[in-house]
N, C-alpha and C positions, 0 to 999 in steps of 0.2 A: 504494500500500500504506500502511496506517496506520502511524504511528510506533510505536504500542504493539506491533503485531504484529511489525514489523521488529526492534524492540529485543528482543522475546522470542526470536526466532530467533538473534540475536547472543548472547543470554545463554546459551543451551544450549551453544553452541560454546565460549564462554569458560569455562563451568563444567566441561566435559569436560577442557579443557586444564589448568585450574588444579588439579584434584584427582586425575586419573589419572596415576600416576607412570611411564607407559610411552611417552609420546608425543614427547619431545624427544630431541635428539642429545647434548647436553651432560649430564653427570651423573657418577656414581661407583659403584663396587661397594660393596655393604654386606653384611656377613657375619652369619650366625646365631652368637651368642656361644657357644652350646653345641656346635654341629657344625662351625663354621667354613665352612659352605656359603654361597656367595655368590650374590646376585641383583643385577641392575642397577637403580639408582634414578636416573631422569633429572631428578628434582627433589628432591635431598637437602636435608634440614633439620637444623639442630642438635638433638640429642636424639633423633634417629631411630634405631630398632632394629627387628629382625625376628626371627621364628621360622619355620622351614620344616620341614614334616612329611614331605616327599617324599624321593626319592633324590637322591644327589649324584654327579656324574661330573666328575673332574678339578677338584674344588673348586667346581663350579657346579651350581646347582639344575637337575635334569633329570627329565623325566617328569611324572606327575600327582601333585599334592599340594595342600597348603593353606599359603598364606603369610599370616601375620598381621603387619601393620605396627603399630608403637608409636611414640608421640611422648611423650618424657619419662615413659616407663613406662606410658602409658595407650593402650588400643587406638585405632588411627587408620586403620582400613581393613583389608579382608580380601579376599584373592583365592583362589579355588578353581578349579583347572584345570591346564593343561599348561604346562610350561617346557621350554626347550631351551637348553643352554649358558648358563644364568643369565638368559635373557630369556623373557618370556611369549611363547608360540608355540603355536598350535593353538586349542583352544576353552577358554573359561573365563568365570568370573563374578567381577566385582570390585564390592564394596559399599563405597562411600566413607563416611568418618566422618560426613558430613552427611546420610546416608541415601540419596543418589543411588546408582543401580545400573546397571552395564553388563554385559550378557550377550551373548557372541558370539565372533567369531573374532579372532585376533591373528596377527601375523607379525613376527618379528624385534624384539619388544619394543613393538610399536605395534598399536593397533586397526586391523584390516585384513580386509576381507571383509564378511560380513553380521553385523549386531548390533542389539541393542535397548538404548537408554539411557532409563531411567525416573528422573525427578526425584522427590524425596521429596514435593513438593507436588502431584504428579499429572501433570506435563508428561511427554511421551513422544515419543521419536524411534525409528523403526524403519526400517532400510534399510542402505545400503552405506557402507563406510569405505575410505579408502586412506591409508596412511602416517600414521595417527593422526587424520585429519580426515574429516568427513562428505563423501562423494564418491561420485557415482553416483545411483541411484534411492533415494528415501526419503520418509518422511512424518513431519512433526513436528506434534504436537497439543499446544496449551497447555492448562493446567488450566481456562481459561475457555471452551474449545471452539474458539478460533481455530486454523486449521490451514494448513499448506502441504504439498502433495504434488507431487512432481516431481523434476526434475534438480538435483543439487548439484555444485559443483566447489570443492575446497579450502576447505570449510567454509562456503560461501555458496550461496544459491539461484542457479543458473546453468543456462540452457537453457530447457526447456519445463516448465511447471508450473501449478498452480492454488492461489491463495490463497482460502481460504473463511473469512469472518468468522462468529463465533457468531450474529450477528443475521441471517445469510442473504446478505449482500453477497458478491460473488465476482469475482475476476479470474482469467481463464484465458488463458495466452499465454506470451510469452517473457520471460526474466529475464536480467540481466547483473550479476554481482558483487553479488548480494543486492538488486537493485532491479528494478522493472518496466521492461523495456527491450526494444523490438522490437514486433512485432505482438501485440495482445491484445484481449480483450473484457472489459469491466467491466460488471457489472450490480449495481444497488443496489435493495434492497427499498423498497417504498413508504414505510415508516416509518423509513428510515435517517436517522440523525442526522448523517451526513456530507453536506456540500454542496460538492463539489469545484468548482473554477473552470470546468472544461469544462461542467458542468451549468448553472452560472450563465450561461454565454455561449450557451446554447441548443443545444449539441452533444448528440447522443444522442436517444433516443425511448423512449416507454413501450411495452413488450412484455409483455402480460398484466399482472402485478403488479410488474414490475421495470423500472427505468429503465436502458436499455442503450446503451452506446457502444462502438464498435470502431474501432481504428486503430493508429497507431504511437505508442509511448511512449518517453520518454527520461528517465532518472533519476526515475522515478515520476510523470512528468508526461505528459499527452496532448499531443502536438505536431501530430498530423495525423489527422483523421477520415476513414476510408475503409473500404470493405466487405471488403477482403481484403489480404493482404500483397503480392500481386502488384500490386494496384491502387495501394497506397501507394507501392511502389517506382516504378511508372510515373509517378505524379503528381510524385514527388520529382525526377524527371529530365526532366519535360516542358518543352519550350521553345516559346515563342510563335512560330508561323510566319506567322500572318496576323492583322492587327488591324482590318481594315476590311471588314465584310461585312454591314452593316445588321442588327445584332442577333446575329450569330453570329461566334465566333472559332474558330480551329482550332489544335490542338496536334499536335506530332509528337514521339514518343519517339526517343531516340538509336538510329540504325540502322534505323528504321522509315520506310516510305514512304507509309503510309496516313494520311489526315486524319480526325480524330475531333472532334466538337463538344465544347467545354469546358462541362461542366455547372456549375451554381451551387455544387456541393459540391466541385468540383475545386480542387486547389492547383496553381499554376503558377509557374515562374520567368520573369519578364518579360524579354524581350530587345529593347531598343530602343523599347518603347512601353508605355503604360499602358492597361489595359482598363477600361472603365466600362460597366456595364449597368444599365438601369432596375430599381431595387428589389433588386439583388443585390450582395453584397459578396464580392469575391475576395481571396485572400491570395497573397502572393508565395512560397509554399512555404517553403523553408528560410530565407528572409529574415524571414518571419513578420511582414510588414506588411500592413495591410488596404488594399484599393483602396476609394476613396470612392464612395458611391452618387451616380450622376449619369446623366441620360438621354443618349442618343446625340446627337451634333451633326451632322445631315445624313448619318447613316450612318457617321460616322467617330468614332474615339475621340480624346480630347485627352490630351496628356501633361502630367505635373505636374513 
């Protein structure tokens, strides 16, 4: 994933938390100076005041109404919607002082459920929230057209999803804590200005007008090229069973009794021998070292 796109996703989360006064646990009650009706402010600031147009029950804002926030006497955000016991609860719309806007569901003072967050500059997130954070299914589109659509957890891309860059580059697969991590497919358009290391090393292939690679990713880096997640997992656990067979070697996965020829694209974990094949380079899988090109010596391999 590009640094620009990743930072953009982090930015929307930070913006939400910085300006919406309903998402943290620490805070204080603040009262309307005219009615003494109170609402909860999780991010209180010196010089902050409010006015509440709705009903009040036991001294707390309750029901539907409009809450106007002020900072040093000047408007500083506006909420229209439902309250319960002084906390935003139900459906409502909050417009921040900087022009950003959230419209959706709340629970116990925090964004929770389905909602849409629109940035003043045109960026937009639409999807699910939990306890004040983006969580569940959702789509974020930056003003320049970059987008992520898929699973989120605790404010980060996590699970399965697709990053689509404005120029047509695309990653579809698994993510972990905001990074490409797990099995996924990356495709670059022919005129892409990004030249990742995996392309420079010859991994991937042209498919129509896109350069495509699929395999296992770790912290935004391709670590293993393979056609499917199952194949990746099998290669990661493969152990060398036989090293001398005049041009063929065999591998056996854990718990399996069948022998399979090791193809030039396979990754293996060597056990007690080094494999060398004419014209082919093998890698030690998780150890990530290259086997050296070398012809067979009388049908046998030689160790290093």
